[in-house]
C-alpha positions in Angstrom: -32.1 31.4 -70.4 -29.8 34.2 -69.7 -28.9 34.5 -66.0 -27.1 37.9 -65.9 -30.2 39.9 -65.0 -31.1 37.4 -62.2 -27.6 37.6 -60.8 -27.7 41.4 -60.9 -31.1 41.5 -59.2 -30.0 39.0 -56.6 -26.8 40.8 -55.8 -28.7 44.0 -55.1 -31.2 42.1 -52.9 -28.4 40.4 -51.0 -26.7 43.8 -50.4 -29.9 45.4 -49.3 -30.6 42.5 -46.8 -27.0 42.4 -45.5 -27.0 46.2 -45.0 -30.5 46.3 -43.6 -29.9 43.4 -41.2 -26.3 44.5 -40.5 -25.0 41.0 -41.4 -21.3 40.9 -40.8 -20.8 37.1 -40.6 -20.2 34.5 -43.3 -23.7 33.2 -44.1 -22.7 30.8 -46.9 -23.7 27.7 -45.0 -26.9 29.3 -43.7 -27.8 30.1 -47.3 -27.0 26.5 -48.2 -29.3 25.2 -45.6 -32.0 27.6 -46.8 -31.6 26.2 -50.3 -32.0 22.6 -49.0 -35.1 23.7 -47.1 -36.6 25.4 -50.1 -35.9 22.4 -52.2 -37.8 20.3 -49.6 -40.7 22.7 -49.6 -40.9 22.5 -53.4 -40.9 18.7 -53.2 -43.6 18.9 -50.6 -45.8 21.1 -52.8 -45.5 18.7 -55.7 -46.3 15.7 -53.5 -44.4 13.6 -56.1 -43.1 11.3 -53.4 -46.3 10.9 -51.4 -47.3 7.4 -52.7 -49.5 6.9 -49.6 -51.7 9.9 -50.3 -54.4 10.4 -52.9 -54.2 14.2 -52.6 -52.8 15.9 -55.7 -50.1 18.6 -56.0 -50.6 22.2 -54.9 -51.7 24.7 -57.5 -49.2 25.5 -60.2 -48.7 29.1 -58.9 -47.8 27.8 -55.4 -45.3 25.3 -56.9 -43.7 28.0 -59.1 -43.3 30.3 -56.1 -41.6 27.6 -54.2 -39.4 26.9 -57.2 -38.2 30.6 -57.5 -37.6 30.7 -53.7 -34.9 28.1 -54.4 -33.6 30.1 -57.3 -33.0 33.1 -55.0 -30.7 31.1 -52.8 -29.0 29.3 -55.6 -28.1 32.7 -57.2 -27.0 34.0 -53.8 -24.7 31.1 -53.2 -23.1 31.6 -56.6 -22.6 35.3 -55.9 -21.0 34.5 -52.5 -18.5 32.1 -54.2 -17.8 34.4 -57.2 -19.6 32.1 -59.6 -22.0 34.8 -60.9 -20.3 34.8 -64.2 -22.5 31.9 -65.3 -24.2 33.6 -68.3 -26.6 30.9 -69.5 -28.7 28.4 -67.6 -26.9 25.1 -68.4 -29.4 22.5 -69.8 -28.9 18.8 -70.1 -31.4 16.1 -71.1 -32.6 14.2 -68.0 -35.0 11.3 -68.0 -35.2 10.8 -64.2 -38.6 11.1 -62.4 -39.3 14.0 -60.2 -38.6 12.2 -57.0 -35.2 11.2 -58.2 -34.5 14.7 -59.4 -35.2 16.1 -56.0 -32.8 13.6 -54.4 -30.1 14.2 -57.0 -30.5 18.0 -56.5 -30.2 17.7 -52.7 -27.0 15.7 -53.2 -25.6 18.3 -55.6 -26.3 21.1 -53.2 -24.5 19.3 -50.4 -21.6 18.6 -52.7 -21.4 22.3 -53.7 -21.5 23.4 -50.0 -18.4 21.3 -49.3 -16.6 21.8 -52.7 -17.7 25.1 -54.2 -16.5 24.8 -57.7 -18.0 25.9 -61.0 -18.7 22.3 -61.9 -20.6 21.5 -58.7 -22.5 24.8 -59.0 -23.5 24.2 -62.6 -24.7 20.7 -61.7 -27.3 22.2 -59.4 -28.5 24.5 -62.2 -28.7 21.6 -64.6 -30.9 19.7 -62.1 -33.1 22.7 -61.3 -33.6 23.0 -65.1 -34.7 19.4 -65.2 -37.1 20.0 -62.4 -38.5 23.0 -64.2 -39.0 20.9 -67.3 -40.8 18.1 -65.4 -43.0 20.7 -63.8 -43.8 22.4 -67.1 -42.2 25.7 -66.3 -40.8 27.7 -69.2 -37.9 30.1 -68.8 -40.4 33.0 -69.1 -42.5 31.5 -66.2 -39.4 31.3 -64.0 -38.2 34.8 -65.0 -41.6 36.5 -64.3 -42.0 34.6 -61.0 -38.5 35.4 -59.9 -39.0 39.1 -60.6 -42.3 39.1 -58.7 -40.8 37.3 -55.7 -37.8 39.5 -55.7 -40.1 42.5 -55.3 -42.0 40.7 -52.5 -38.7 40.1 -50.8 -37.9 43.8 -50.8 -41.3 44.6 -49.4 -40.8 42.1 -46.7 -37.5 43.6 -45.7 -39.0 47.1 -45.6 -41.8 45.9 -43.3 -39.5 44.2 -40.8 -39.8 40.6 -42.0 
């Protein structure tokens, strides 16, 4: 999946938010924590780790929305570190279960926050791709959901969110 459109859209949203909220501080670590939180919210909606519960996962649409919430912050972090030249979503085969993928992704995010290199950044994308595959999300699903949530984020900013 080509990421150029997503980076462009995210850069515009970031600029709008920073201007609208008059942000003049470095918010890289705050965005990093937001990504970790969004990843946890996604895991919670899948319920993949809740061996003690018989309740199934949330509806697919809810899980997809949580997934793209993460993508917003992942894009934003890359933009902040000048890594928005990543043209294609890097894909690698991964046989891990969903619980392990969430843990590996969390580790990769933390590693990137402390060592913001292209390699550590691409590792997060690879793991998010593996999560999408496990959840049955196509690139078209992700793109459509991202665009929809991006519009929602603008509306939220305009209404004083």
